[in-house]
N, C-alpha and C positions, 0 to 999 in steps of 0.2 A: 707456461712461461711466466716467470715472475718479473714484473717490470723493474724491480730493483736490480736485476741482472743486466738491464739495458743501460747504455751510457746516456747521460743527460743530453737533450737536444735543445739547441738554441731556439727561443720563441719564434724568431723570424723564419727559421727553417721549416718548422711545423706549419706556420701560417702560409708560407709560399707553396708547399706541397699540397695543402688542402685547396687553396685557391686555384691551383692549376688543374684540379680534377674537373671532369665534365659533370653537369647536373645529375646525370644518371649514376655516376660513380659516387657522388656525394651522398646520395640516398643509401648507398650500400656501405658507407664508411664505418658507421658504428658496428655493424655486423662483422665487418672485416677486422676491426680492432679486437672484438671479442674472440673471433676465430684465431687470430694471430696470437692471442694471449695463451692459447692452449698448445702452441707448438714449441718444440725443444729449441734451446739456444746453446751456442758454443762460443766461448771467448778464446781468442788467440792474440795476445798482445793488445793492441789498440783496436782490434776488429772483433765485432760480435756478429755471429752468423745465426740466422733464424731459418730453420728448415720449414719452408712454406708447405711443400709437399714432397713426394718422393723424387721429383726431378727439378725442383726450383728452390733456390737459396736466396735469401735476402741478407745483405751485408750492411752493417753500420760501422763506418770508420771514424774513430774518435781520437785523433791525435791530441794529447794533452788531457784526455778524459772527457771531451765534449765534442758532439757532432755540431760543427760550426757552419757547414755549408750544405745546400741541398744535394750537391753532387756526391757528398760523402755517404749517401744512402743509395745503394744500387740493388736492383732486382734482376733475377735471371729469367723472368717469365716473358712470354711473347709480346705482351702489351707494354713492357717497360720502354721508356721511363714514364709513360703516361698511365701506369697501372695504379690500382688502389693500394697495393701492398706497401709502397714507400710511405705514403701518407699515413697508413694505419700504423706502421712501425713508429713513426714520429709521434703520433698521438698516444701510443702505448708507453712510450719512454717518459721518464721524468723530465720536467722542464728545467733547463739549465739556468742558473742565476746569471744575469747579465754581467759581463766583465766590467770592472771599473775602468772608465775612460779617463786616463790621466790628463788628457787635454781639456777635459770638462771641469777640472777642479778649479775653484776660485783660488786666487792668490792667498797664501797663508793657511790653506787647508790641507797641507801635506800630511798624510797619515804617518803614524809611527810604525817602523818596520815590524815590531812585535805584534801589532794589532792585525796584521794582514791575515794571519792564520785563523783569526776569530771570525766566523761567518757574520756575527752581529756587528763587526767593525766596519763592514761595507754595507751601508744602508741601501742606496741606489744612486745612479749617477747624478751629478749636480750640474748646475748651469755653468756655462762658459764664462759668464761675467757675474759680478756681485749682484744678487737678487735685489738688494736695496737700491741699486742704481736704476731699476726699471719700475715705474709706477704701476703699470698694468701689464698683463700678459700680451705677448706678441700675437698677431693674427695666426701664425703657424701653431703657437701653443694653444690658442683657443680652438683651432680646428682639431688638434690632437685631443683636447679635453672633450670636444663634442663627440669624437669617435669613441672615447672611453665611456662616456655617458650612454651612448646608443648601445654599445656592447653590453654594459651592465643592465640596462633596461630590457634588453632581449633575454637575459638570464631570468629576470623577474617574470617576464611574460611567459616563458616556457617552463620554469621550475627546474629542479634538479633532474627529474626524469626526462625532460625534453631538451635539456641543454647538452646535446651530444658533441661530437668532435667538431662539427661545423661551427657551432656556437662558440666552442672553446677556441677555435682557430681565429675567430673574429676578435676575441679578447687578446690573444697572443699578438695579433697584428697591431691592435691598438696599443698594447703595452710596448711593443718595439718602436712604434712611431712616437709615443710619449717619451721614451728614453732618449731618442736622438733629437727630440725637441726640448730636451733639458727639463723634463717633468718627472724626476725619479720617484717621488713619493707615489704618484698615481700609477706609474709603471709597476712598481713593486706591489701595490694593492691589486692590480689586475692579475699579476702572476699568482698571488695568494688565492684569488678567487678560482683560478684554473686548477691549482693544486687541490683545493678543498672540493671542487666539483668532481674531480677524478676520484678522490678518496670516497666521497659519498656514493658515487655510481658503482664503485668497486666493492662497496660494503666494508670498508676499512673500519674495524672496531674502535679506533681512536677518533673517528670523525664525530664532531658535535655540531648540531644545527646552529647553536648560539655562536660558534666560531665563524660559521659561514655567513651568518647575519652581520657580524662585525666586519668581516672582510668586504662584503658587498657594499655595506653602508660606507665604509672607508673609501672604496672606489668611487661610488656615486658622489659622496660628499666632497672628496678632493677634486673631482672633475668639476663640480659646481663651483667650488671656491676659486679654481683657476680661472674660470670664465668671468667671475664677478669681483674677485678680491683685488686689492692693491696694497702697496707698501709692505709692512711687516707681515700682514696676513697672507699675502701672495708668496712671500718668502717661505713661510711655514708650509703653504700648500705645495710649493715646488719640491721641497725636500733637499737632501744633500746626497752627493755621491759617496763621500767618505766622511767619517767622523773627524771633525777638525780638532787638533790639539793646540792648546794655547799655553804659553809659559806661566808657571806658577811659583817661581822662585824656589826657596828652600822649605822643606816640609819635614816635620817630625811626626812619624806615623806609628800607630800602635795596633797590633794585630787583633782581630775579633774572632774570625772563624773562616773555614774553607768549605765550600760546597761543591759537589760534583755537578757538571753540566752535561746533559745529554740532549741533543736536538733531534727533531724528526728527520732532518736531512742526513743523519748518520754521523754527525760530528760529536766529539766527546772531549772532555777536559775538566778543568776545575776553575773556580773563581774564588780568590781570596779577598776578603773584606778587611779593610784597615780604616782607622779613624785618625784624624788630625787633632791637634791640641785644641782647635776651635770647635770640635764636634763634627766637622765635615766628614762624610764617608767617601772612600775611594775603593777601587777594585784593581786587582792585578790578575789577569786571566791567561790561560793557556788552553785554547780550544782549537782542534783540528780534526780532520776526518779520522774516525776510529771507533766511534760509538762508546758504549758503556765500559768496554775493556780498557780503552785509553783513559777514560775518566778515573778509573780506579788506580791505574798505574802512574799517571802523571802527577798525582798528589805528592809523590815522594821524589819528584824531580826538582832541580834548582829553579828558583824564580828568575825569569829573564828580566832583570832590572838592575842596572849598574853592576857593581862588583860584588854584590852579596852572594853568599853561597847557601843561603837558606832555602830549604824546600818549601813548597806551599803549605804543608802541614805545620812546619816550624814557624813560618811567617804568621800563621793564624794565631800564634801564642807569643810571638816575639815583637820586635820593633824594628823600624828603619829610620835612618837619617838620610834624606834625599836632597840633593842640590841640583839645580837646573831642571826641576820637575816640569813636565808637561802634562796637562790634564784635559780630557774631553768634556763636553757639556754634561755627560751623564756620569762623570767621576772616574773614568778609566785612566789609569796612569800610563803614560807613554814610556817607551823604552828606547828612545833614540840615542845616538852616539853621545850627545851632550849631557845625558842624564847620569848622575853619579849617585850611588846608594851604598851604604854600609850598614851592617847589622848594629842594632842598638837594643837597649833593655825594653822589654814590653811592659804591660800593665795588666793587673787583674781586672776583672769586670767590676769589682767593688772599689777600685781605685780611680782617682781622677787621672786623665780626662774621660775614661770610658764610663765611669759610674754616672756621669751626667746624662748619658743617653737614656738611662732608665728613669730619670727624674721628670721627663716631659710627660704630661698627662696622656693616657692612651687615646683620648678623643682627638687631641692635637696631632698625635702621630698618625692616626688613621686618616685625618683630613689631608695631611701632607702626602701620605702614601697614595691616596686616591688621585691626587693631581698627577702622579706619574703612572698609575695603573689604569686610569680611565680608558675605556675601550677606544676612545678617539682622541687621546692625548697627543700632543705634539711629540714626535719621536726624539726631537732634540731639546725637549723641554727640561731635561735633567731631573734631579730629585731622586729619592730612594723610596722603595716600596717595603722597607723593613720596619718592623715594630719591635720594641724592646720592652718586655713586660716582666713583672714579678708575679708569679701565679702559685696557686695551690692546686695540685692535681686532685681530681674527683674520681675519675675512672673511665673505662671504655664505654662508649655508647654506640648502638647500632643505628645506621642510617640506610636509606635505600641504596646508596652508592657504596656501602661498606661500613667498616668500623673506624671510628675516630676517637680521640682522647678529649674528654671534657675537663676544663680547668677553670678556676675562679681567679680573676685578676684582683689586684689590690683595691680597685674602685668598685668591686662587687659585680663586675660584668662576667657572665658565663661565656667562655671562649671555646670554640671547637678547634682542635689542633689535628691537622691531617698530614699525611706523608707527602713529601715533595715529588717522589718518584717511586713507583711500585716495583721497579725492576729488582728481582731477587739478588742480583749481584751487588746492589747497594744496601746499606744498612738501615735505611729509613724505616721500613715497615717493622723489622724486628725490634728496633730500639723503641718505636712508639708503643708496641705491645708490651714491652718490658716496663716502660714508664707507667702504662695503664695499670700494671699490677702493683703499684705503690701509691694508693690513694692517701691523701693527707700530706704528701711530700711537697715541700715548698722549693721552687726552683726559679732561677733567673733564666729567661729564655729569649731567643731571637727567632722571629718568624716573618714570613712574607704574607702581606695582606691578600686575602681572597675576597673580592667584592661579592657581598651577599647581603641578604636582609637581616642576618644575625652575625655577630662577631665571629670571624673565621680566619685562621692562619694556617699556612703550611709551616711545619716546625723544622727549623734548619739547624739550630745549635742550642745547647743548654749548659748550665753549670752542672758539674758532676754531682750526683746525688749525695756523695760523701762530703761535698764542699771543697774538694781538692781539684782544682783545674776545671777545664771545660771539655765538652764533647761535641765534635763535628758529627751530627747525627747521620749524615750520608756516608761518612767514611769510617768513623770509629764505631766499635761495637760494645755496647754495655753487656755486663754479665749479671746474672741473678744475684751474685754475691755483692754487687754494687748497690742493690736496692735495700731500703730499710725495712720493708714490710713483706710478708708473704703475698702470693698472688691473690688478687681479688676477682670475683666473678664478673663477667660482662653482664650489664643490665640494660634495659631499654633506655632510650634517650629521655632525659629529663626535659620538661617543658622549659622553653626559653622565657625570660622575663618579658612582659609586655612592652612593645616598642612601637614606633610609628609605622614600621613595615611588617609587623607580625601577621597582620591579616589584610595586607594590601591587595586589592583586586587588580593591581597593575598587570598581573599575569594574563588577564583577559585580552589586553592589547598586545602583549608580547607573544601570546599564542598565535594571534592572527598574523603578526609580522613573520614569525617562523613558518607558519603554514604556507605563506606566499612563496618563500624560497623553496620549499619542499615540493609543492604541487603546482605552482604557477598562479597567474592572475585568475584564470578561469575558475579554479577551485574556490577562491575567495568570493568570486562573483556569484556563485551559486548558494551562498549562505542564506540569502533572504534577509528577513528582519532580524536586526541585532539590538532591538530596543531594550530587551531584558538585560543584556550585558551593559549597555550604556547607562541604563538606570542604576544598576548596581555600582558602576564606577563613579557616577555623580554623587551617590549617597556617601561614598567614601571621601568626598571632597576633592575629586580630580576631574573637574569639568573639561579641562583641555584634553585629557586623555579620552574622555567620552566623545568629544567632537572629532578627534583624530580617528577614532575607530569608525565612526559613522562616515566620515569623508573617505577613508580608505576603502571600506566595503562598497560605498556608492560608486567610487571611481572604478573599482574592479568590475562592477556589473554594468557600467555604462557602455553601451554599444549603439551607435547611431546607424540609421539606414538611409539608403539613397532613395530617389524618387520611385524606384521600382520595388522597394521593400527589401532590398538586399543589404546584408550587414556590411558596414564599412570597416576597414581595419581599425583596430583598437588604438586609442591614444596612449601609446606606451610612455611617452614623456610625462604626461599628467599623472599617470598611475605611479611611475617611478618617483615623482616628486612627493606624492602623498605617502608612499611607503618609506622613503628616506626620512621624511618629517617624523613619522611614527617611530622609526627605529632610533633616531637621535633623541627623541623625547624620552622614550622608555629607558635608554641608557643614562640620561641625565637624572631622571627621577630615581632610578635604582642607585646611582651613586649618592644622591642626597639621603636616601633611606639607609644606605650602608653607613654613611658618616653619622647619622643620628643614632644608629644602633650602638655605637661606641661611646655615647654619652654616659656619664656616671648614672648608676641606678638611683632614682629619687623616690622618696616616700610621699604618700598623700596624693592630692589631686594634681600636683605639679608633675607627677610621673606620667600622666596621660598626655604625653607629647604627641603633637600632630605635625605633619609636614604639609604646609599649604601648597596649592597647585600654582606656585609662583617660582621665582628664582631662575636658576639656569635651565631647568627643564622647559618652562614656558618660553623663555627667551630663545632657546634652540628651536623650538617648534615655530615660533613666529619668524625667525630668521630663515628657516628652510622654506616656509610657505612663500616668503617674498623672493 
């Protein structure tokens, strides 16, 4: 059975069914989930039937596509409804996104109708009153944050292999409680942890340990902030139910490009980027269930904005005059009834106002993009992660993860350009390989920053190699006739210019942070002496990182005994605090190194740039420790 064929189950339903099991059945739950996954399924309308055995059927009734109550899962075995099958089916099914609670929206935060189909337009439920009106979290919110912290700490204690269905149900219960206590950001983080846990345990090839570290640190960090923050910081920690749209008057917009959007949840569509006369970037999206097939098809559908008849492809090269515009904090244009839009003349990338986007130094663009792409950035912080560069193509280079395109920016920085999506139905990969066959070509490009120790972008759009028009690299397909030179052979990767992060030993701390989530606290506690690693980190000028590694490993190994010599339960709270501190610190330092890598190449002794162990990384570490 493929869990994609099962309807999503509400988090509280899964938590309730697991909590109602007897201790004996809870021990058998993980095995039951595995066994149930091998059984055939059949869908009939809103009902999915699982054949448990020759005589027993399990039914999941999902009106509206979601199993919303525990009674909607029924089993025909003799032990029902107290059997393990119902809970196993809920654990095997995807977790449903919580529905937006309209009563929980603050005044003035009404979403635009066109944004409802976009899964990113619904962040998580918001508070019933304006967050700024409350100085500190309520006792109920602090209790919900405590439950989230405990559930996250239990995941760290057990590791991925030990975090089975019972541990996941505790996270789901904590997420449900946080949602009804108006803590949407923390609730969303908990659901992300559960989703990644299931992907890791199922051997999903798309799973990345770094993503799980980010999700778990977001959960623990947000829970900690809810308990201790006040004012604006508490507002950010709570999050929002829906993206608020505010009036922005009249706008004259110029199309930049259109990119396909395909999400892990099965949604597909496009996002068209436009720029205003003042250089601000905006997006017009159309994303709904449908996957990559919808992403390809919807590009030629009309934009749902005012009275314009432009398709998304056309808007990426044309212009709009909008009156009564509404804009979200991250630049999404609303499509409410009061918004009027008509087609207008566009502008070439070499004409104002678009040409000004390429005049900003790459280092400043990267610093701006990092503020929005940082692993723990405020979701409502706004900003764009796009970079606008003039480059000269060098050729294809091989990496451990595949082949990418090496290019040289106008400031002398070697930039690696990668594909945004490897799906063969999209044109990203084919276009990148064709561009790699034209070394020496000079292009104006748009890419999305990939945080790394060396300059790296996912390539989204570029000027046509012939100089006529532009190419949406995910939707349009280049031909060999468009290239000025014959194919060039693929060669090994050229060494990157020396930079502050080129030989950083920060990975020694990152490795232990990731090892914890994979194998649990006990595996880290058995490492023994880490003096050699900390000495190497100190020699690189990162004494805070060395101290965090020592504290993390010491906390993992610390187990006290009672008067009779028996081991006492481990202090999971203390270990979770040390782990969270290390995770936030490594993210902050990695962002600093990424920003430094985009600085212009300098000659002579000044080129030996170093990043001191100060600034945001140290500040984050000190804050988490307190």
